[in-house]
DODOPA-367271 format. One record per residue (C-alpha): residue number from 1; x, y, z. Coordinates in steps of 0.5 Angstrom, whole numbers, plus 500, padded with zeros to 3 digits. Each point is the difference from the previous one (the first is absolute). Last residue first. Example, Ala and Ser with C-alpha at 12.3 -4.5 7.8 and 13.67 -1.06 7.14 Angstrom:
{pos->2 X->527 Y->498 Z->514}
{pos->1 X->498 Y->493 Z->502}
// end
This chain:
{pos->543 X->395 Y->535 Z->491}
{pos->542 X->507 Y->498 Z->503}
{pos->541 X->505 Y->497 Z->495}
{pos->540 X->505 Y->506 Z->502}
{pos->539 X->500 Y->498 Z->507}
{pos->538 X->500 Y->493 Z->499}
{pos->537 X->506 Y->501 Z->496}
{pos->536 X->504 Y->504 Z->505}
{pos->535 X->499 Y->495 Z->505}
{pos->534 X->502 Y->494 Z->495}
{pos->533 X->507 Y->505 Z->499}
{pos->532 X->500 Y->500 Z->508}
{pos->531 X->500 Y->493 Z->501}
{pos->530 X->505 Y->499 Z->494}
{pos->529 X->505 Y->505 Z->504}
{pos->528 X->499 Y->497 Z->506}
{pos->527 X->500 Y->492 Z->498}
{pos->526 X->507 Y->501 Z->496}
{pos->525 X->503 Y->505 Z->505}
{pos->524 X->499 Y->496 Z->506}
{pos->523 X->502 Y->493 Z->497}
{pos->522 X->506 Y->503 Z->496}
{pos->521 X->503 Y->503 Z->507}
{pos->520 X->499 Y->493 Z->503}
{pos->519 X->504 Y->497 Z->494}
{pos->518 X->505 Y->505 Z->501}
{pos->517 X->501 Y->498 Z->508}
{pos->516 X->500 Y->493 Z->498}
{pos->515 X->505 Y->501 Z->496}
{pos->514 X->504 Y->503 Z->506}
{pos->513 X->498 Y->494 Z->504}
{pos->512 X->503 Y->495 Z->495}
{pos->511 X->507 Y->499 Z->503}
{pos->510 X->496 Y->498 Z->507}
{pos->509 X->498 Y->494 Z->497}
{pos->508 X->497 Y->495 Z->506}
{pos->507 X->500 Y->505 Z->506}
{pos->506 X->499 Y->507 Z->496}
{pos->505 X->495 Y->497 Z->495}
{pos->504 X->496 Y->496 Z->506}
{pos->503 X->500 Y->507 Z->504}
{pos->502 X->498 Y->504 Z->493}
{pos->501 X->494 Y->495 Z->499}
{pos->500 X->498 Y->500 Z->507}
{pos->499 X->499 Y->508 Z->499}
{pos->498 X->496 Y->499 Z->494}
{pos->497 X->496 Y->495 Z->503}
{pos->496 X->499 Y->505 Z->506}
{pos->495 X->497 Y->505 Z->494}
{pos->494 X->495 Y->495 Z->498}
{pos->493 X->498 Y->499 Z->507}
{pos->492 X->500 Y->508 Z->502}
{pos->491 X->495 Y->501 Z->494}
{pos->490 X->495 Y->495 Z->502}
{pos->489 X->500 Y->502 Z->507}
{pos->488 X->497 Y->507 Z->499}
{pos->487 X->505 Y->505 Z->503}
{pos->486 X->498 Y->502 Z->507}
{pos->485 X->504 Y->496 Z->504}
{pos->484 X->506 Y->499 Z->495}
{pos->483 X->501 Y->507 Z->499}
{pos->482 X->500 Y->501 Z->508}
{pos->481 X->506 Y->494 Z->500}
{pos->480 X->504 Y->504 Z->495}
{pos->479 X->499 Y->506 Z->505}
{pos->478 X->502 Y->496 Z->506}
{pos->477 X->507 Y->498 Z->497}
{pos->476 X->504 Y->498 Z->506}
{pos->475 X->505 Y->505 Z->502}
{pos->474 X->498 Y->500 Z->508}
{pos->473 X->499 Y->507 Z->499}
{pos->472 X->496 Y->499 Z->494}
{pos->471 X->496 Y->494 Z->504}
{pos->470 X->498 Y->505 Z->505}
{pos->469 X->498 Y->505 Z->496}
{pos->468 X->495 Y->495 Z->496}
{pos->467 X->498 Y->497 Z->506}
{pos->466 X->498 Y->507 Z->503}
{pos->465 X->496 Y->502 Z->493}
{pos->464 X->497 Y->493 Z->500}
{pos->463 X->497 Y->501 Z->507}
{pos->462 X->498 Y->507 Z->498}
{pos->461 X->497 Y->498 Z->493}
{pos->460 X->496 Y->494 Z->504}
{pos->459 X->497 Y->505 Z->505}
{pos->458 X->498 Y->505 Z->494}
{pos->457 X->496 Y->494 Z->497}
{pos->456 X->497 Y->502 Z->493}
{pos->455 X->504 Y->506 Z->500}
{pos->454 X->497 Y->507 Z->498}
{pos->453 X->499 Y->503 Z->493}
{pos->452 X->507 Y->503 Z->499}
{pos->451 X->504 Y->494 Z->503}
{pos->450 X->496 Y->495 Z->497}
{pos->449 X->501 Y->504 Z->493}
{pos->448 X->508 Y->499 Z->501}
{pos->447 X->499 Y->493 Z->501}
{pos->446 X->496 Y->499 Z->494}
{pos->445 X->505 Y->504 Z->496}
{pos->444 X->505 Y->494 Z->503}
{pos->443 X->495 Y->495 Z->498}
{pos->442 X->500 Y->502 Z->492}
{pos->441 X->494 Y->494 Z->499}
{pos->440 X->500 Y->502 Z->493}
{pos->439 X->496 Y->494 Z->497}
{pos->438 X->495 Y->501 Z->506}
{pos->437 X->499 Y->496 Z->507}
{pos->436 X->504 Y->506 Z->504}
{pos->435 X->500 Y->506 Z->496}
{pos->434 X->500 Y->504 Z->493}
{pos->433 X->494 Y->501 Z->496}
{pos->432 X->498 Y->501 Z->493}
{pos->431 X->505 Y->495 Z->496}
{pos->430 X->501 Y->504 Z->494}
{pos->429 X->499 Y->507 Z->502}
{pos->428 X->504 Y->499 Z->507}
{pos->427 X->506 Y->497 Z->496}
{pos->426 X->500 Y->506 Z->495}
{pos->425 X->499 Y->505 Z->505}
{pos->424 X->506 Y->496 Z->503}
{pos->423 X->504 Y->500 Z->494}
{pos->422 X->499 Y->508 Z->499}
{pos->421 X->503 Y->501 Z->507}
{pos->420 X->506 Y->496 Z->499}
{pos->419 X->502 Y->503 Z->494}
{pos->418 X->500 Y->507 Z->502}
{pos->417 X->504 Y->498 Z->507}
{pos->416 X->504 Y->495 Z->496}
{pos->415 X->502 Y->506 Z->495}
{pos->414 X->502 Y->504 Z->506}
{pos->413 X->504 Y->494 Z->503}
{pos->412 X->504 Y->498 Z->494}
{pos->411 X->502 Y->507 Z->499}
{pos->410 X->502 Y->502 Z->507}
{pos->409 X->504 Y->493 Z->501}
{pos->408 X->504 Y->501 Z->494}
{pos->407 X->502 Y->507 Z->502}
{pos->406 X->501 Y->498 Z->507}
{pos->405 X->504 Y->494 Z->497}
{pos->404 X->505 Y->505 Z->496}
{pos->403 X->501 Y->504 Z->506}
{pos->402 X->502 Y->494 Z->504}
{pos->401 X->506 Y->499 Z->495}
{pos->400 X->501 Y->492 Z->499}
{pos->399 X->506 Y->497 Z->503}
{pos->398 X->497 Y->493 Z->499}
{pos->397 X->499 Y->498 Z->507}
{pos->396 X->497 Y->507 Z->502}
{pos->395 X->496 Y->499 Z->494}
{pos->394 X->497 Y->494 Z->503}
{pos->393 X->499 Y->503 Z->507}
{pos->392 X->497 Y->506 Z->496}
{pos->391 X->495 Y->496 Z->497}
{pos->390 X->498 Y->496 Z->506}
{pos->389 X->499 Y->507 Z->503}
{pos->388 X->496 Y->503 Z->494}
{pos->387 X->495 Y->494 Z->501}
{pos->386 X->499 Y->501 Z->507}
{pos->385 X->499 Y->507 Z->500}
{pos->384 X->495 Y->499 Z->494}
{pos->383 X->496 Y->496 Z->505}
{pos->382 X->500 Y->505 Z->505}
{pos->381 X->498 Y->506 Z->496}
{pos->380 X->494 Y->496 Z->497}
{pos->379 X->498 Y->497 Z->506}
{pos->378 X->501 Y->507 Z->503}
{pos->377 X->496 Y->504 Z->495}
{pos->376 X->494 Y->494 Z->500}
{pos->375 X->499 Y->500 Z->507}
{pos->374 X->499 Y->508 Z->500}
{pos->373 X->495 Y->499 Z->494}
{pos->372 X->497 Y->495 Z->504}
{pos->371 X->498 Y->505 Z->505}
{pos->370 X->498 Y->505 Z->495}
{pos->369 X->495 Y->495 Z->498}
{pos->368 X->497 Y->499 Z->508}
{pos->367 X->500 Y->508 Z->501}
{pos->366 X->506 Y->503 Z->504}
{pos->365 X->498 Y->503 Z->506}
{pos->364 X->508 Y->501 Z->503}
{pos->363 X->504 Y->498 Z->505}
{pos->362 X->498 Y->493 Z->502}
{pos->361 X->498 Y->498 Z->492}
{pos->360 X->507 Y->503 Z->499}
{pos->359 X->503 Y->495 Z->505}
{pos->358 X->496 Y->494 Z->497}
{pos->357 X->502 Y->501 Z->493}
{pos->356 X->507 Y->501 Z->502}
{pos->355 X->500 Y->493 Z->503}
{pos->354 X->495 Y->497 Z->494}
{pos->353 X->505 Y->502 Z->495}
{pos->352 X->506 Y->497 Z->503}
{pos->351 X->496 Y->494 Z->500}
{pos->350 X->498 Y->501 Z->493}
{pos->349 X->508 Y->500 Z->498}
{pos->348 X->501 Y->493 Z->503}
{pos->347 X->507 Y->500 Z->497}
{pos->346 X->503 Y->493 Z->500}
{pos->345 X->508 Y->498 Z->498}
{pos->344 X->501 Y->499 Z->507}
{pos->343 X->506 Y->504 Z->503}
{pos->342 X->500 Y->506 Z->495}
{pos->341 X->493 Y->500 Z->499}
{pos->340 X->498 Y->500 Z->507}
{pos->339 X->505 Y->506 Z->501}
{pos->338 X->499 Y->504 Z->493}
{pos->337 X->492 Y->499 Z->501}
{pos->336 X->501 Y->503 Z->507}
{pos->335 X->504 Y->506 Z->497}
{pos->334 X->495 Y->501 Z->495}
{pos->333 X->495 Y->500 Z->506}
{pos->332 X->503 Y->506 Z->504}
{pos->331 X->500 Y->505 Z->494}
{pos->330 X->494 Y->497 Z->497}
{pos->329 X->496 Y->502 Z->507}
{pos->328 X->503 Y->507 Z->499}
{pos->327 X->497 Y->500 Z->493}
{pos->326 X->493 Y->498 Z->503}
{pos->325 X->500 Y->505 Z->506}
{pos->324 X->501 Y->505 Z->495}
{pos->323 X->494 Y->498 Z->495}
{pos->322 X->496 Y->499 Z->506}
{pos->321 X->501 Y->507 Z->503}
{pos->320 X->499 Y->503 Z->493}
{pos->319 X->494 Y->496 Z->498}
{pos->318 X->498 Y->493 Z->497}
{pos->317 X->495 Y->503 Z->496}
{pos->316 X->504 Y->498 Z->493}
{pos->315 X->503 Y->504 Z->494}
{pos->314 X->501 Y->506 Z->504}
{pos->313 X->503 Y->498 Z->507}
{pos->312 X->503 Y->494 Z->497}
{pos->311 X->504 Y->504 Z->494}
{pos->310 X->501 Y->506 Z->505}
{pos->309 X->503 Y->495 Z->505}
{pos->308 X->504 Y->497 Z->495}
{pos->307 X->503 Y->506 Z->497}
{pos->306 X->502 Y->502 Z->507}
{pos->305 X->504 Y->494 Z->501}
{pos->304 X->503 Y->501 Z->493}
{pos->303 X->502 Y->507 Z->502}
{pos->302 X->503 Y->497 Z->506}
{pos->301 X->504 Y->495 Z->497}
{pos->300 X->503 Y->505 Z->494}
{pos->299 X->506 Y->502 Z->505}
{pos->298 X->502 Y->493 Z->502}
{pos->297 X->502 Y->498 Z->493}
{pos->296 X->499 Y->493 Z->499}
{pos->295 X->505 Y->495 Z->498}
{pos->294 X->500 Y->496 Z->507}
{pos->293 X->508 Y->501 Z->501}
{pos->292 X->499 Y->508 Z->499}
{pos->291 X->494 Y->501 Z->503}
{pos->290 X->501 Y->496 Z->507}
{pos->289 X->504 Y->506 Z->502}
{pos->288 X->494 Y->504 Z->500}
{pos->287 X->500 Y->501 Z->508}
{pos->286 X->493 Y->498 Z->501}
{pos->285 X->502 Y->494 Z->495}
{pos->284 X->506 Y->498 Z->504}
{pos->283 X->497 Y->500 Z->507}
{pos->282 X->494 Y->496 Z->497}
{pos->281 X->503 Y->493 Z->501}
{pos->280 X->505 Y->501 Z->505}
{pos->279 X->496 Y->504 Z->505}
{pos->278 X->494 Y->496 Z->499}
{pos->277 X->504 Y->493 Z->502}
{pos->276 X->496 Y->499 Z->506}
{pos->275 X->493 Y->502 Z->496}
{pos->274 X->501 Y->495 Z->494}
{pos->273 X->501 Y->493 Z->502}
{pos->272 X->497 Y->498 Z->506}
{pos->271 X->494 Y->505 Z->501}
{pos->270 X->499 Y->501 Z->493}
{pos->269 X->501 Y->493 Z->498}
{pos->268 X->496 Y->498 Z->506}
{pos->267 X->494 Y->505 Z->497}
{pos->266 X->500 Y->496 Z->494}
{pos->265 X->500 Y->493 Z->503}
{pos->264 X->494 Y->503 Z->504}
{pos->263 X->496 Y->502 Z->494}
{pos->262 X->501 Y->493 Z->497}
{pos->261 X->498 Y->496 Z->506}
{pos->260 X->494 Y->505 Z->501}
{pos->259 X->498 Y->499 Z->492}
{pos->258 X->500 Y->492 Z->502}
{pos->257 X->496 Y->500 Z->506}
{pos->256 X->495 Y->505 Z->497}
{pos->255 X->499 Y->495 Z->494}
{pos->254 X->500 Y->494 Z->505}
{pos->253 X->494 Y->503 Z->504}
{pos->252 X->496 Y->502 Z->494}
{pos->251 X->501 Y->493 Z->497}
{pos->250 X->498 Y->497 Z->507}
{pos->249 X->493 Y->505 Z->500}
{pos->248 X->499 Y->497 Z->493}
{pos->247 X->501 Y->493 Z->501}
{pos->246 X->495 Y->501 Z->506}
{pos->245 X->498 Y->501 Z->507}
{pos->244 X->508 Y->500 Z->502}
{pos->243 X->503 Y->496 Z->506}
{pos->242 X->495 Y->495 Z->499}
{pos->241 X->504 Y->494 Z->500}
{pos->240 X->498 Y->498 Z->493}
{pos->239 X->501 Y->508 Z->498}
{pos->238 X->507 Y->501 Z->503}
{pos->237 X->502 Y->493 Z->497}
{pos->236 X->498 Y->501 Z->493}
{pos->235 X->502 Y->507 Z->500}
{pos->234 X->506 Y->501 Z->505}
{pos->233 X->503 Y->494 Z->498}
{pos->232 X->501 Y->497 Z->493}
{pos->231 X->498 Y->506 Z->496}
{pos->230 X->503 Y->506 Z->505}
{pos->229 X->506 Y->496 Z->503}
{pos->228 X->502 Y->496 Z->494}
{pos->227 X->500 Y->507 Z->496}
{pos->226 X->505 Y->503 Z->505}
{pos->225 X->504 Y->494 Z->499}
{pos->224 X->500 Y->500 Z->492}
{pos->223 X->503 Y->507 Z->501}
{pos->222 X->505 Y->498 Z->505}
{pos->221 X->502 Y->494 Z->495}
{pos->220 X->500 Y->505 Z->494}
{pos->219 X->504 Y->505 Z->504}
{pos->218 X->505 Y->494 Z->502}
{pos->217 X->500 Y->496 Z->493}
{pos->216 X->501 Y->506 Z->495}
{pos->215 X->497 Y->506 Z->498}
{pos->214 X->502 Y->499 Z->493}
{pos->213 X->498 Y->493 Z->500}
{pos->212 X->493 Y->502 Z->503}
{pos->211 X->499 Y->506 Z->495}
{pos->210 X->502 Y->495 Z->494}
{pos->209 X->494 Y->495 Z->503}
{pos->208 X->495 Y->505 Z->500}
{pos->207 X->502 Y->502 Z->493}
{pos->206 X->499 Y->493 Z->497}
{pos->205 X->493 Y->501 Z->503}
{pos->204 X->495 Y->494 Z->502}
{pos->203 X->498 Y->503 Z->506}
{pos->202 X->499 Y->494 Z->505}
{pos->201 X->495 Y->499 Z->505}
{pos->200 X->499 Y->499 Z->508}
{pos->199 X->494 Y->504 Z->503}
{pos->198 X->499 Y->495 Z->506}
{pos->197 X->492 Y->502 Z->502}
{pos->196 X->499 Y->492 Z->501}
{pos->195 X->496 Y->501 Z->493}
{pos->194 X->506 Y->503 Z->497}
{pos->193 X->504 Y->494 Z->502}
{pos->192 X->496 Y->496 Z->495}
{pos->191 X->499 Y->505 Z->495}
{pos->190 X->508 Y->501 Z->499}
{pos->189 X->501 Y->506 Z->496}
{pos->188 X->504 Y->501 Z->494}
{pos->187 X->501 Y->506 Z->496}
{pos->186 X->500 Y->504 Z->494}
{pos->185 X->497 Y->494 Z->496}
{pos->184 X->504 Y->498 Z->493}
{pos->183 X->496 Y->500 Z->494}
{pos->182 X->497 Y->507 Z->501}
{pos->181 X->502 Y->503 Z->493}
{pos->180 X->502 Y->506 Z->502}
{pos->179 X->502 Y->499 Z->507}
{pos->178 X->503 Y->493 Z->500}
{pos->177 X->502 Y->499 Z->493}
{pos->176 X->503 Y->507 Z->500}
{pos->175 X->504 Y->499 Z->507}
{pos->174 X->503 Y->494 Z->497}
{pos->173 X->502 Y->503 Z->493}
{pos->172 X->503 Y->506 Z->504}
{pos->171 X->504 Y->495 Z->505}
{pos->170 X->503 Y->497 Z->494}
{pos->169 X->502 Y->506 Z->497}
{pos->168 X->503 Y->503 Z->507}
{pos->167 X->504 Y->493 Z->501}
{pos->166 X->503 Y->500 Z->493}
{pos->165 X->502 Y->508 Z->501}
{pos->164 X->503 Y->499 Z->506}
{pos->163 X->504 Y->493 Z->499}
{pos->162 X->502 Y->503 Z->493}
{pos->161 X->503 Y->506 Z->503}
{pos->160 X->503 Y->496 Z->506}
{pos->159 X->504 Y->496 Z->494}
{pos->158 X->502 Y->506 Z->496}
{pos->157 X->506 Y->496 Z->497}
{pos->156 X->505 Y->506 Z->502}
{pos->155 X->499 Y->499 Z->508}
{pos->154 X->497 Y->505 Z->505}
{pos->153 X->503 Y->499 Z->506}
{pos->152 X->502 Y->507 Z->502}
{pos->151 X->492 Y->502 Z->498}
{pos->150 X->498 Y->495 Z->505}
{pos->149 X->505 Y->501 Z->505}
{pos->148 X->497 Y->508 Z->500}
{pos->147 X->493 Y->498 Z->500}
{pos->146 X->501 Y->495 Z->506}
{pos->145 X->504 Y->505 Z->504}
{pos->144 X->494 Y->505 Z->499}
{pos->143 X->495 Y->494 Z->502}
{pos->142 X->504 Y->498 Z->506}
{pos->141 X->500 Y->508 Z->503}
{pos->140 X->506 Y->497 Z->505}
{pos->139 X->500 Y->506 Z->504}
{pos->138 X->507 Y->504 Z->500}
{pos->137 X->498 Y->504 Z->506}
{pos->136 X->504 Y->506 Z->498}
{pos->135 X->501 Y->498 Z->492}
{pos->134 X->493 Y->498 Z->498}
{pos->133 X->496 Y->503 Z->506}
{pos->132 X->503 Y->506 Z->502}
{pos->131 X->502 Y->502 Z->493}
{pos->130 X->494 Y->499 Z->497}
{pos->129 X->496 Y->504 Z->505}
{pos->128 X->499 Y->507 Z->495}
{pos->127 X->499 Y->496 Z->494}
{pos->126 X->494 Y->496 Z->503}
{pos->125 X->497 Y->506 Z->503}
{pos->124 X->500 Y->503 Z->493}
{pos->123 X->498 Y->494 Z->496}
{pos->122 X->494 Y->498 Z->505}
{pos->121 X->498 Y->507 Z->500}
{pos->120 X->499 Y->501 Z->492}
{pos->119 X->497 Y->493 Z->500}
{pos->118 X->495 Y->502 Z->505}
{pos->117 X->498 Y->506 Z->498}
{pos->116 X->499 Y->498 Z->493}
{pos->115 X->496 Y->494 Z->502}
{pos->114 X->495 Y->504 Z->504}
{pos->113 X->499 Y->506 Z->495}
{pos->112 X->499 Y->494 Z->495}
{pos->111 X->495 Y->498 Z->504}
{pos->110 X->496 Y->506 Z->501}
{pos->109 X->501 Y->502 Z->492}
{pos->108 X->496 Y->493 Z->498}
{pos->107 X->495 Y->502 Z->505}
{pos->106 X->497 Y->496 Z->506}
{pos->105 X->492 Y->499 Z->500}
{pos->104 X->498 Y->495 Z->506}
{pos->103 X->494 Y->496 Z->498}
{pos->102 X->503 Y->493 Z->503}
{pos->101 X->502 Y->504 Z->507}
{pos->100 X->505 Y->497 Z->504}
{pos->99 X->502 Y->494 Z->495}
{pos->98 X->500 Y->506 Z->495}
{pos->97 X->505 Y->504 Z->504}
{pos->96 X->504 Y->494 Z->502}
{pos->95 X->502 Y->500 Z->493}
{pos->94 X->505 Y->505 Z->501}
{pos->93 X->504 Y->497 Z->505}
{pos->92 X->504 Y->494 Z->498}
{pos->91 X->499 Y->501 Z->493}
{pos->90 X->503 Y->507 Z->500}
{pos->89 X->506 Y->498 Z->504}
{pos->88 X->501 Y->494 Z->495}
{pos->87 X->499 Y->504 Z->494}
{pos->86 X->506 Y->505 Z->503}
{pos->85 X->504 Y->494 Z->501}
{pos->84 X->500 Y->497 Z->493}
{pos->83 X->501 Y->507 Z->497}
{pos->82 X->507 Y->500 Z->503}
{pos->81 X->502 Y->494 Z->497}
{pos->80 X->502 Y->502 Z->493}
{pos->79 X->503 Y->506 Z->501}
{pos->78 X->505 Y->497 Z->505}
{pos->77 X->501 Y->494 Z->494}
{pos->76 X->503 Y->506 Z->496}
{pos->75 X->504 Y->502 Z->505}
{pos->74 X->503 Y->494 Z->501}
{pos->73 X->501 Y->498 Z->493}
{pos->72 X->503 Y->506 Z->499}
{pos->71 X->505 Y->499 Z->506}
{pos->70 X->502 Y->493 Z->497}
{pos->69 X->502 Y->502 Z->493}
{pos->68 X->497 Y->501 Z->493}
{pos->67 X->503 Y->500 Z->493}
{pos->66 X->495 Y->495 Z->497}
{pos->65 X->492 Y->501 Z->499}
{pos->64 X->499 Y->493 Z->501}
{pos->63 X->504 Y->500 Z->506}
{pos->62 X->496 Y->506 Z->502}
{pos->61 X->493 Y->496 Z->500}
{pos->60 X->503 Y->494 Z->503}
{pos->59 X->503 Y->504 Z->506}
{pos->58 X->494 Y->504 Z->501}
{pos->57 X->495 Y->494 Z->500}
{pos->56 X->505 Y->496 Z->505}
{pos->55 X->500 Y->506 Z->505}
{pos->54 X->493 Y->501 Z->499}
{pos->53 X->498 Y->493 Z->502}
{pos->52 X->505 Y->500 Z->506}
{pos->51 X->497 Y->506 Z->503}
{pos->50 X->493 Y->499 Z->499}
{pos->49 X->499 Y->500 Z->508}
{pos->48 X->495 Y->495 Z->502}
{pos->47 X->493 Y->503 Z->500}
{pos->46 X->494 Y->497 Z->505}
{pos->45 X->493 Y->501 Z->500}
{pos->44 X->499 Y->495 Z->495}
{pos->43 X->495 Y->502 Z->495}
{pos->42 X->501 Y->508 Z->501}
{pos->41 X->507 Y->500 Z->501}
{pos->40 X->501 Y->495 Z->494}
{pos->39 X->496 Y->505 Z->496}
{pos->38 X->503 Y->506 Z->502}
{pos->37 X->507 Y->497 Z->499}
{pos->36 X->499 Y->498 Z->493}
{pos->35 X->498 Y->507 Z->498}
{pos->34 X->506 Y->503 Z->504}
{pos->33 X->505 Y->495 Z->497}
{pos->32 X->497 Y->501 Z->492}
{pos->31 X->500 Y->508 Z->501}
{pos->30 X->507 Y->500 Z->504}
{pos->29 X->503 Y->496 Z->494}
{pos->28 X->498 Y->505 Z->495}
{pos->27 X->503 Y->506 Z->505}
{pos->26 X->507 Y->495 Z->501}
{pos->25 X->501 Y->499 Z->493}
{pos->24 X->499 Y->508 Z->498}
{pos->23 X->504 Y->501 Z->506}
{pos->22 X->506 Y->495 Z->498}
{pos->21 X->499 Y->503 Z->493}
{pos->20 X->502 Y->507 Z->502}
{pos->19 X->505 Y->498 Z->505}
{pos->18 X->502 Y->500 Z->507}
{pos->17 X->506 Y->496 Z->501}
{pos->16 X->504 Y->502 Z->494}
{pos->15 X->498 Y->507 Z->501}
{pos->14 X->502 Y->500 Z->508}
{pos->13 X->507 Y->498 Z->498}
{pos->12 X->504 Y->494 Z->502}
{pos->11 X->496 Y->494 Z->497}
{pos->10 X->502 Y->493 Z->502}
{pos->9 X->501 Y->494 Z->496}
{pos->8 X->499 Y->493 Z->502}
{pos->7 X->504 Y->497 Z->494}
{pos->6 X->497 Y->503 Z->495}
{pos->5 X->493 Y->499 Z->503}
{pos->4 X->500 Y->493 Z->501}
{pos->3 X->505 Y->495 Z->504}
{pos->2 X->501 Y->494 Z->496}
{pos->1 X->497 Y->493 Z->502}
// end
């Protein structure tokens, strides 16, 4: 196997890293990845990083065009991946509006204002804390490391590209047969177990298996444990023993418990990981020393923040105080996102949105729709923070200029902000409803809607909050446990299968682990893009 990319060539100059063709390729890639990610987030309630996918895609295209280098590839895939996390932040919060009130009307411009504000804030604050988390703390940022290794290890035969695109194509065909022609069921549920109030099943989804493989056996195992607690213990045993009057009451309890676990973990991150190091993290930002290293000119930051307050106040009904508090909240949550993403590779963006939402609601008199807007801005910014810091880690390894990455992330994030809103409206129009029991369950958005509309079971939420906080202090992934508790069982089961495959491959054939990552990326891309295309066709063919 020969090394690729002109014997692993690096670019010394800024212009060789941030190229016109790289930005165009990154912009087009951002549209595709944003579209796919919105579909994945709404249907699966999970959004693994697209980092490996875009790294291979960028490498493949630029190698075809010739005369490329590692840094140009790095900057190009930085632009490509940005839209994914913007889509995730939107999908994990805003659909809750229609779960809260089916007849609620939200304008296109309002959502564009939310996503643009979150994207810009995410880029600014991430750039300013880059040096502390990437170089100071030296957090692993596993997806960033994986992306750099993928690019460096690219081979002349293009084997990775062949695996990626063949997997993507086969998955696209499978998805079309299942969702368009209806020849394959979307899910399987055990009727015998359902009669006993045990709602066990499988999501027949390559994407779900790919998600499980990428997340890995530890987190999918904890995720599945949460599902077992919900669907094999709390609901069936609780109803049988009279703890709950009905399945509906038991379901409300487990939903509130799961949400509490996730929020408690988020508070744990703030208390244990961020506040004790506030001076180290935010000192350089306040003094302006972080600007040079992060690629953002500090003198423009206040102007950008004022513009965002103006944007939110004029285009939405959030109001001045809520807008300012939201920006301050993003300032904290981007650091929280950096900390947990750098350590675990997981970014619970909607939980950060819930935390800030609760604070803003306690201080101001914002309406329910505006409360979702607060969570949306925070989730988009926090999601993008995790993405750009993974890219910064990759760039640090590859010696890429941070300024080039900031420009690329800004382009991809802004494009993602607009595309994600368009795709969300298309999906909502195509399927009509979102929420538990529908084709677009959007469980994270459901969690946000329960916080806005009032929890089904406050005691369960408080218990979960305390447990989640304690678990985080003990370094146990309570947030992942919470995801399993409130997600539908069939999603958790299929994701768990993907995690088991990862475990078996790593134990039996460890040399195939990297290829498994690429195959999983193809599974996500194939089903995600095809699903959105089907949704678009449904909208266009409606009478």
